[in-house]
N, C-alpha and C positions, 0 to 999 in steps of 0.2 A: 504494500500500500504506500501511496505518496499523496502529495497535495493534488496530483493529477486525477485522483479518484473523485474529486468533488466538483459540483456545479453550483455556482453561487449566482445571486441576482444583483446586478450592478445598481447604482443609485438611480438610474433611469428606468429600472424595471425590466431590464433584459437579462435573460439567463446566459451566463458565461461559464463554459467549462474551463476549469483551471489548467487543463492540458493545453490550452491556448498558449500558456507560458512555458511549455516544455522546452528545455534547453537553455533557459534563462535563469540567472540568479534572481531570487524574489525576496523582498522584505514584506511580511504581513504584519500589520499593526492595527490594534484596536484604538479608535480615536474618540475624541469628544471636543465640542466647540466651546464649552464653558468651564474648562478645567485650567488650573494653574500651569499645566503642561501643554496646553493648546499651542503655544508658540513653537513647539517642536515641528509643527507643519512647515515652518520656514526651512529648517534644516533637512527635513524629509524631501521637500521640493528641491533644495540645493543638491542633495545626493542624486535625485532623479535626473535633474538637468545635467549634472556632471557625467553620469554613467549610463544613461538610457541608450546612447548610441553604441555602447559596448554590451548591451543586453539587459541591464538591470531594470527590474520592474518593482514598483512599490504598490502594494494593494492596501487601501485604507478601509477599515470596517468600523463605522460609527457604532457606539454602544452607549446605552443610557443606564447601565446597571451600577455605576459608581457615582453616588451623590446626585443622581438625576442631572448629569452635566451634558447630556445630549438630548434635550427635550424636543427639538424641532422635528419637522417632517423631513423625509429624504430630500425633497426639493429645497427646503430651507438649509439643510446641512450642505448640500451641493453648492448653493449660492454663497453661503458663508465662506466655504473653503476657497472658492474661486475669487471672490471679491477681496477677502482679507489676507489670503496667503498665496494667491495665484496657483492653487493646486491644479496640476494637469495630469498627475498620475491617476490610475483608475481608483475610483471610490465605489463602494458597494452599499447596499441598503443596510439600515440599522439592524443589528442582530444582538443576541445575547452571547456572551463569551465565557460565562461561568455558571455554576450551580446546575440545577435540574433542567433548566431551559437552554443550556449551552448548545450552540450550533455544532453539528457534527465536525465541521472543519476545525473549530477551536478545541473540541474534545481530542481530536487527533493531534493537533499542535501541542497541547499541554501534556498529553501522555507521552509523546515521542521526543520532545525537546529536552536536551540535556539540562539538568538543574540539580543543585545541591539541596534544594528545599524539599522536604518530605511532602509538603502541601503544594502540589503542582498547579493549583488554581491560579488564574490571573488575579492579581491583587489590585490593579488600578488601570486607568487609561494609559495608553501609549506603551503597552508591553509589545515588544517587537520580536519577530521570529525571522531568522535568516535561513533561507532555503537554497540548496545547491541546484545545479543545472539538471539534476536527475529527479528533483522534486522532494528531496529528503531534508528534514529539519536538521540543521547543523549547529545552530546556536540560538539561545534565547537571551534577550536583553530586557532587563526590568525597566520600569518607567523612568527611573532617575537617570538611566544611561541615555545620554543625548544621541540623536541620530549620527552626528559627526564622529562620535566615539566608536561607531560601528564601521567607519570607513576602511580601516585596514583589513577587517574581516571580509568586507564586500570586495575589496580589491583582490584578495586572495582567490575569490571565486570567479573573477572576470577573465 
């Protein structure tokens, strides 16, 4: 199994098979618009702009499970991301990333990502997962790790 086994709905309501990204390094991140970490969108976009021509894809998954910090509709989230941060990487519809309602993609990510924490659940917004060109989870970055701190790990996969 890999991320390529999953089909997700993008923020515009279209079904996207993640095998669309086969052969590309991918960063998957749960996001929120009203979080103290929301400015991470800036560096996520910077990474995307820097490395997209070499194959990097960043996939954003808005989530309202942490402090109700993503209360808007998918259209509102999409507009917010574009207007405030110039986000051009693919964004997906709002989903749950933890507990009993966790989306199967995030169940897979949390179970397979290397972590020293016995509690594998996502703790907050902007948890980032780095996926290799074969669709395998190679690293998990907790919310306090900034996107630019992931750059050397991303470069190693390019």
